[in-house]
A tleap script that builds the chain and sets N, CA, C and O, in Angstrom:
source leaprc.protein.ff14SB
mol = sequence {
  NMET LYS THR VAL LYS GLN ILE LEU LYS THR
  TYR ARG VAL ARG ASN GLY THR GLU THR TYR
  TYR THR TYR SER HIE TRP GLU GLY LYS ASP
  ILE ASP GLY VAL GLU PHE LEU ALA VAL CYS
  LYS GLN TYR PRO SER GLN ASP LYS THR GLN
  MET LEU HIE TYR VAL ARG LYS ASP SER LEU
  GLU LEU ILE CLYS
}
set mol.1.N position { 2.865 21.908 -15.465 }
set mol.1.CA position { 2.896 21.134 -14.240 }
set mol.1.C position { 2.221 19.787 -14.492 }
set mol.1.O position { 1.091 19.741 -14.977 }
set mol.2.N position { 2.893 18.718 -14.172 }
set mol.2.CA position { 2.376 17.370 -14.403 }
set mol.2.C position { 1.621 16.888 -13.163 }
set mol.2.O position { 2.139 16.964 -12.049 }
set mol.3.N position { 0.402 16.395 -13.356 }
set mol.3.CA position { -0.411 15.896 -12.266 }
set mol.3.C position { -0.366 14.374 -12.267 }
set mol.3.O position { -0.559 13.741 -13.305 }
set mol.4.N position { -0.112 13.792 -11.100 }
set mol.4.CA position { -0.080 12.346 -10.955 }
set mol.4.C position { -1.460 11.888 -10.519 }
set mol.4.O position { -2.005 12.377 -9.529 }
set mol.5.N position { -2.026 10.936 -11.272 }
set mol.5.CA position { -3.339 10.409 -10.907 }
set mol.5.C position { -3.183 9.501 -9.698 }
set mol.5.O position { -2.359 8.587 -9.702 }
set mol.6.N position { -3.966 9.750 -8.677 }
set mol.6.CA position { -3.880 9.000 -7.427 }
set mol.6.C position { -4.923 7.888 -7.447 }
set mol.6.O position { -6.122 8.156 -7.360 }
set mol.7.N position { -4.473 6.651 -7.561 }
set mol.7.CA position { -5.363 5.498 -7.615 }
set mol.7.C position { -5.201 4.717 -6.324 }
set mol.7.O position { -4.100 4.295 -5.973 }
set mol.8.N position { -6.323 4.528 -5.613 }
set mol.8.CA position { -6.315 3.752 -4.378 }
set mol.8.C position { -6.386 2.272 -4.726 }
set mol.8.O position { -7.240 1.853 -5.508 }
set mol.9.N position { -5.491 1.483 -4.149 }
set mol.9.CA position { -5.480 0.038 -4.361 }
set mol.9.C position { -5.649 -0.657 -3.020 }
set mol.9.O position { -5.144 -0.191 -1.999 }
set mol.10.N position { -6.360 -1.769 -3.030 }
set mol.10.CA position { -6.597 -2.541 -1.820 }
set mol.10.C position { -5.900 -3.885 -1.959 }
set mol.10.O position { -6.052 -4.572 -2.970 }
set mol.11.N position { -5.141 -4.254 -0.944 }
set mol.11.CA position { -4.416 -5.526 -0.932 }
set mol.11.C position { -4.830 -6.338 0.276 }
set mol.11.O position { -5.259 -5.786 1.289 }
set mol.12.N position { -4.701 -7.647 0.168 }
set mol.12.CA position { -4.957 -8.561 1.270 }
set mol.12.C position { -3.723 -9.442 1.428 }
set mol.12.O position { -3.092 -9.821 0.441 }
set mol.13.N position { -3.385 -9.763 2.666 }
set mol.13.CA position { -2.261 -10.656 2.933 }
set mol.13.C position { -2.653 -12.047 2.431 }
set mol.13.O position { -3.771 -12.500 2.676 }
set mol.14.N position { -1.748 -12.718 1.738 }
set mol.14.CA position { -2.058 -14.007 1.106 }
set mol.14.C position { -2.499 -15.078 2.102 }
set mol.14.O position { -3.381 -15.874 1.779 }
set mol.15.N position { -1.923 -15.123 3.287 }
set mol.15.CA position { -2.254 -16.190 4.228 }
set mol.15.C position { -3.069 -15.683 5.420 }
set mol.15.O position { -3.035 -16.293 6.488 }
set mol.16.N position { -3.790 -14.593 5.255 }
set mol.16.CA position { -4.551 -14.039 6.370 }
set mol.16.C position { -5.742 -13.243 5.896 }
set mol.16.O position { -6.137 -13.319 4.732 }
set mol.17.N position { -6.302 -12.493 6.793 }
set mol.17.CA position { -7.485 -11.707 6.465 }
set mol.17.C position { -7.249 -10.207 6.595 }
set mol.17.O position { -8.181 -9.421 6.424 }
set mol.18.N position { -6.018 -9.799 6.894 }
set mol.18.CA position { -5.721 -8.369 7.026 }
set mol.18.C position { -5.813 -7.679 5.665 }
set mol.18.O position { -5.392 -8.223 4.644 }
set mol.19.N position { -6.369 -6.479 5.677 }
set mol.19.CA position { -6.505 -5.682 4.467 }
set mol.19.C position { -5.655 -4.432 4.607 }
set mol.19.O position { -5.631 -3.800 5.663 }
set mol.20.N position { -4.956 -4.079 3.531 }
set mol.20.CA position { -4.115 -2.886 3.505 }
set mol.20.C position { -4.499 -2.029 2.316 }
set mol.20.O position { -4.991 -2.530 1.305 }
set mol.21.N position { -4.270 -0.725 2.446 }
set mol.21.CA position { -4.595 0.232 1.398 }
set mol.21.C position { -3.334 0.985 1.004 }
set mol.21.O position { -2.495 1.294 1.851 }
set mol.22.N position { -3.204 1.279 -0.286 }
set mol.22.CA position { -2.075 2.045 -0.779 }
set mol.22.C position { -2.523 2.890 -1.956 }
set mol.22.O position { -3.496 2.559 -2.634 }
set mol.23.N position { -1.823 3.962 -2.194 }
set mol.23.CA position { -2.056 4.794 -3.373 }
set mol.23.C position { -0.927 4.559 -4.360 }
set mol.23.O position { 0.200 4.249 -3.975 }
set mol.24.N position { -1.245 4.711 -5.629 }
set mol.24.CA position { -0.262 4.461 -6.677 }
set mol.24.C position { 0.909 5.444 -6.618 }
set mol.24.O position { 1.993 5.122 -7.105 }
set mol.25.N position { 0.725 6.615 -6.044 }
set mol.25.CA position { 1.810 7.599 -5.995 }
set mol.25.C position { 2.698 7.456 -4.751 }
set mol.25.O position { 3.719 8.136 -4.652 }
set mol.26.N position { 2.330 6.587 -3.801 }
set mol.26.CA position { 3.177 6.349 -2.629 }
set mol.26.C position { 4.379 5.523 -3.069 }
set mol.26.O position { 4.230 4.517 -3.762 }
set mol.27.N position { 5.559 5.950 -2.666 }
set mol.27.CA position { 6.780 5.265 -3.066 }
set mol.27.C position { 7.070 4.089 -2.151 }
set mol.27.O position { 6.995 4.198 -0.927 }
set mol.28.N position { 7.401 2.972 -2.763 }
set mol.28.CA position { 7.800 1.786 -2.018 }
set mol.28.C position { 9.302 1.802 -1.799 }
set mol.28.O position { 9.984 2.776 -2.118 }
set mol.29.N position { 9.801 0.707 -1.250 }
set mol.29.CA position { 11.236 0.579 -1.013 }
set mol.29.C position { 11.723 -0.719 -1.626 }
set mol.29.O position { 10.984 -1.700 -1.709 }
set mol.30.N position { 12.980 -0.712 -2.056 }
set mol.30.CA position { 13.621 -1.912 -2.572 }
set mol.30.C position { 14.790 -2.223 -1.637 }
set mol.30.O position { 15.790 -1.504 -1.621 }
set mol.31.N position { 14.657 -3.287 -0.866 }
set mol.31.CA position { 15.679 -3.654 0.106 }
set mol.31.C position { 16.235 -5.014 -0.265 }
set mol.31.O position { 15.506 -6.005 -0.270 }
set mol.32.N position { 17.518 -5.068 -0.576 }
set mol.32.CA position { 18.206 -6.303 -0.970 }
set mol.32.C position { 17.478 -7.032 -2.091 }
set mol.32.O position { 17.377 -8.259 -2.075 }
set mol.33.N position { 16.972 -6.281 -3.066 }
set mol.33.CA position { 16.307 -6.880 -4.217 }
set mol.33.C position { 14.875 -7.306 -3.962 }
set mol.33.O position { 14.260 -7.915 -4.837 }
set mol.34.N position { 14.314 -7.005 -2.782 }
set mol.34.CA position { 12.930 -7.354 -2.448 }
set mol.34.C position { 12.120 -6.061 -2.424 }
set mol.34.O position { 12.527 -5.075 -1.809 }
set mol.35.N position { 10.967 -6.076 -3.102 }
set mol.35.CA position { 10.143 -4.882 -3.188 }
set mol.35.C position { 9.137 -4.833 -2.032 }
set mol.35.O position { 8.439 -5.808 -1.753 }
set mol.36.N position { 9.081 -3.677 -1.370 }
set mol.36.CA position { 8.151 -3.437 -0.271 }
set mol.36.C position { 7.211 -2.306 -0.669 }
set mol.36.O position { 7.647 -1.311 -1.249 }
set mol.37.N position { 5.922 -2.450 -0.361 }
set mol.37.CA position { 4.938 -1.415 -0.644 }
set mol.37.C position { 4.641 -0.607 0.609 }
set mol.37.O position { 4.607 -1.149 1.714 }
set mol.38.N position { 4.426 0.688 0.431 }
set mol.38.CA position { 3.987 1.549 1.526 }
set mol.38.C position { 2.475 1.398 1.626 }
set mol.38.O position { 1.755 1.701 0.675 }
set mol.39.N position { 1.993 0.931 2.769 }
set mol.39.CA position { 0.565 0.676 2.960 }
set mol.39.C position { 0.104 1.238 4.300 }
set mol.39.O position { 0.918 1.514 5.182 }
set mol.40.N position { -1.209 1.404 4.445 }
set mol.40.CA position { -1.789 1.755 5.730 }
set mol.40.C position { -2.886 0.748 6.039 }
set mol.40.O position { -3.495 0.185 5.129 }
set mol.41.N position { -3.132 0.524 7.314 }
set mol.41.CA position { -4.080 -0.508 7.742 }
set mol.41.C position { -5.525 -0.032 7.671 }
set mol.41.O position { -6.429 -0.844 7.475 }
set mol.42.N position { -5.756 1.258 7.825 }
set mol.42.CA position { -7.115 1.798 7.786 }
set mol.42.C position { -7.346 2.510 6.467 }
set mol.42.O position { -6.407 2.988 5.830 }
set mol.43.N position { -8.608 2.575 6.067 }
set mol.43.CA position { -8.954 3.275 4.828 }
set mol.43.C position { -8.450 4.714 4.924 }
set mol.43.O position { -8.746 5.399 5.903 }
set mol.44.N position { -7.699 5.187 3.933 }
set mol.44.CA position { -7.132 6.538 3.986 }
set mol.44.C position { -8.219 7.612 4.036 }
set mol.44.O position { -9.200 7.561 3.294 }
set mol.45.N position { -8.024 8.572 4.914 }
set mol.45.CA position { -8.983 9.653 5.086 }
set mol.45.C position { -8.227 10.927 5.451 }
set mol.45.O position { -7.196 10.880 6.122 }
set mol.46.N position { -8.746 12.045 5.007 }
set mol.46.CA position { -8.147 13.340 5.346 }
set mol.46.C position { -8.358 13.675 6.817 }
set mol.46.O position { -7.651 14.517 7.369 }
set mol.47.N position { -9.330 13.020 7.458 }
set mol.47.CA position { -9.659 13.313 8.850 }
set mol.47.C position { -8.748 12.603 9.847 }
set mol.47.O position { -8.728 12.955 11.027 }
set mol.48.N position { -7.996 11.606 9.383 }
set mol.48.CA position { -7.171 10.803 10.281 }
set mol.48.C position { -5.703 10.887 9.875 }
set mol.48.O position { -5.381 11.064 8.700 }
set mol.49.N position { -4.835 10.760 10.848 }
set mol.49.CA position { -3.410 10.657 10.571 }
set mol.49.C position { -3.113 9.203 10.229 }
set mol.49.O position { -3.511 8.298 10.962 }
set mol.50.N position { -2.423 8.977 9.131 }
set mol.50.CA position { -2.114 7.625 8.690 }
set mol.50.C position { -0.677 7.270 9.014 }
set mol.50.O position { 0.231 8.085 8.845 }
set mol.51.N position { -0.479 6.053 9.479 }
set mol.51.CA position { 0.860 5.543 9.733 }
set mol.51.C position { 1.176 4.540 8.627 }
set mol.51.O position { 0.455 3.560 8.444 }
set mol.52.N position { 2.249 4.789 7.899 }
set mol.52.CA position { 2.615 3.895 6.805 }
set mol.52.C position { 3.442 2.731 7.312 }
set mol.52.O position { 4.308 2.886 8.173 }
set mol.53.N position { 3.159 1.568 6.763 }
set mol.53.CA position { 3.909 0.348 7.039 }
set mol.53.C position { 4.474 -0.124 5.710 }
set mol.53.O position { 3.903 0.158 4.657 }
set mol.54.N position { 5.578 -0.830 5.749 }
set mol.54.CA position { 6.160 -1.394 4.535 }
set mol.54.C position { 6.025 -2.901 4.600 }
set mol.54.O position { 6.531 -3.546 5.519 }
set mol.55.N position { 5.322 -3.467 3.593 }
set mol.55.CA position { 5.018 -4.893 3.543 }
set mol.55.C position { 5.560 -5.446 2.232 }
set mol.55.O position { 5.479 -4.800 1.188 }
set mol.56.N position { 6.118 -6.665 2.305 }
set mol.56.CA position { 6.640 -7.298 1.089 }
set mol.56.C position { 5.543 -7.436 0.053 }
set mol.56.O position { 4.454 -7.929 0.346 }
set mol.57.N position { 5.837 -6.997 -1.161 }
set mol.57.CA position { 4.834 -7.028 -2.220 }
set mol.57.C position { 4.438 -8.453 -2.571 }
set mol.57.O position { 3.283 -8.701 -2.915 }
set mol.58.N position { 5.374 -9.399 -2.491 }
set mol.58.CA position { 5.055 -10.778 -2.865 }
set mol.58.C position { 4.209 -11.498 -1.805 }
set mol.58.O position { 3.762 -12.621 -2.040 }
set mol.59.N position { 3.985 -10.875 -0.651 }
set mol.59.CA position { 3.123 -11.492 0.364 }
set mol.59.C position { 1.696 -10.928 0.309 }
set mol.59.O position { 0.847 -11.284 1.127 }
set mol.60.N position { 1.446 -10.041 -0.666 }
set mol.60.CA position { 0.139 -9.410 -0.796 }
set mol.60.C position { -0.521 -9.804 -2.120 }
set mol.60.O position { 0.157 -10.093 -3.106 }
set mol.61.N position { -1.854 -9.809 -2.120 }
set mol.61.CA position { -2.586 -10.004 -3.367 }
set mol.61.C position { -3.558 -8.850 -3.548 }
set mol.61.O position { -4.194 -8.406 -2.591 }
set mol.62.N position { -3.670 -8.368 -4.777 }
set mol.62.CA position { -4.525 -7.242 -5.092 }
set mol.62.C position { -5.978 -7.676 -5.070 }
set mol.62.O position { -6.325 -8.707 -5.646 }
set mol.63.N position { -6.830 -6.905 -4.414 }
set mol.63.CA position { -8.270 -7.164 -4.399 }
set mol.63.C position { -8.895 -6.282 -5.478 }
set mol.63.O position { -8.691 -5.068 -5.484 }
set mol.64.N position { -9.632 -6.869 -6.360 }
set mol.64.CA position { -10.241 -6.108 -7.458 }
set mol.64.C position { -11.640 -5.691 -7.136 }
set mol.64.O position { -12.295 -5.042 -7.952 }
savepdb mol mol.pdb
quit
């Protein structure tokens, strides 16, 4: 059985202050040749239900 390592990544919108969170194992979407990432607005937690949003990858920057 192959285990996928789950890496949490934090992104920020390039022209704003909104922060989004995503895991490396969450699948994005490719719509008309544009890549969208599955993200959530709040820090992921087992205690909360998360609503996924799809945001253009080129409008986000990775926070290290």
